[in-house]
C-alpha positions, 0 to 999 in steps of 0.5 A: 259144701264149697268144692274146686272150680278151677282147673289146674293149668299145668297138669303133671307132665313130666316138663312139669315134674321136671319143675316140681321135683327140684323144689325143696324146703329151702328154696321154697319155704325158707321163709317158714322154716325158723317157726318149725319145732320137731314136735309139729303136726304139718298139712302140706296142701297141694304136695305134688311129687312131694319133695318139699313134703318130704323136707318138712317131715325131716325137719319135725322128727317127733312130729308129723307131716300129712301131704295133701293134693287134689290130683290123686295120681301124684301121690304113688310119686310123693309117697316113692319120695318119702320112702326113698328117704326113709321117712317113716313120719309122713303121709299122703292123701287127697283133698279139696283146699275148699272143704278140708277133711280134718276137725278144726284145731288139727295141725300146728303148721298148714303150709302151701306153695303155689296152690292158691294161684290155681284154686276157684276160691283162694279166700275160702282156701285159707279160711279152712287152713285156718279152720284146721290150724290149732290156736297159737299155729301157722298157715304159711302160704308162698305164691308166684307172680307171673306180672313180676317175673323178670328176664334178659334178654327181652325177646318178643316172643317171651312177652307173648308166653306171658301173656298167653300164659295168664290169659289161659290160667285165668280162663281156667279160673285161677289168678297167675300173678296171686303173690301180690293177693296174698296179703288181701286175701288173708285179710278177707279171711278173717286173719287179723293185720298184726297176725300176718307177716308178708315177704317176697322170695325169689328164684334166680336162674343164671348159670349155663346149667340153670338156662338150660334146664329152665328154658327146656322145661318151659320150652316143653311143658308149652307144646306138650303138657296140659297147659297146651291142650288147654291153650288151644281148647280154650281158643287162646292159641293155635298149635302154631303160635305154640311152636313159636312160643316154644322156639323163643323159649330155646332161642333165649337159652342160648344167650350167654347173658340169659337171666331169669327171675321169679317172683313170689309173695309170702304171708305167714299168718298165726292162728290167735290163741 
């Protein structure tokens, strides 16, 4: 049976969760929302701290949402997120997207946000997501594309950051530019072209508060998260080089005209009836 072979690059350090808990269905799954109906049963793969999962549960009051993550330790936070909002139509469990523990045709929607970029076999993952989706249901996936990120000012050490991040992620078995691969992966997974709708979405950070938040979390993540350990442990960077990258993030965040755009690829795949 296929199993996960990649290593999750980020881990769940506070600097990582600072970003993950900011995510909502509105800012991270808008391409899916018009397809939701109140009765739907949804599987949210890679749910992390559960903020998107909770939003989806609120949008299907007569249905049910299951949040699943490969890392059991994050699920207590996800459960707390749902409990704080008084949601009773949601539960959480561990899962490997390469070999899901549900029967065929179980869910109306299977959703994954920034998951396939971190897995060893994204095509197999999509096959499994399709398998557990009911005929007529949707598979919804959104992935960032690091090579398409854009920012100003263009500090040289920020280019070093992106180059380092992409090398570390690929060494861990992932694909940091996953957004541009989604259509290809879906077709390889067996979806017909007419059943795949492609789109792109962005996050944009430009206000002083947004810039301070985004630069600060990446400056901290570069030095203190699992990513930092994997960068040095894999021989991709020295501690001194990581410090220089972290300082570059902080310097970038001091510029009055700083701007950052995050590009995502999106696919909404319909399973034929």
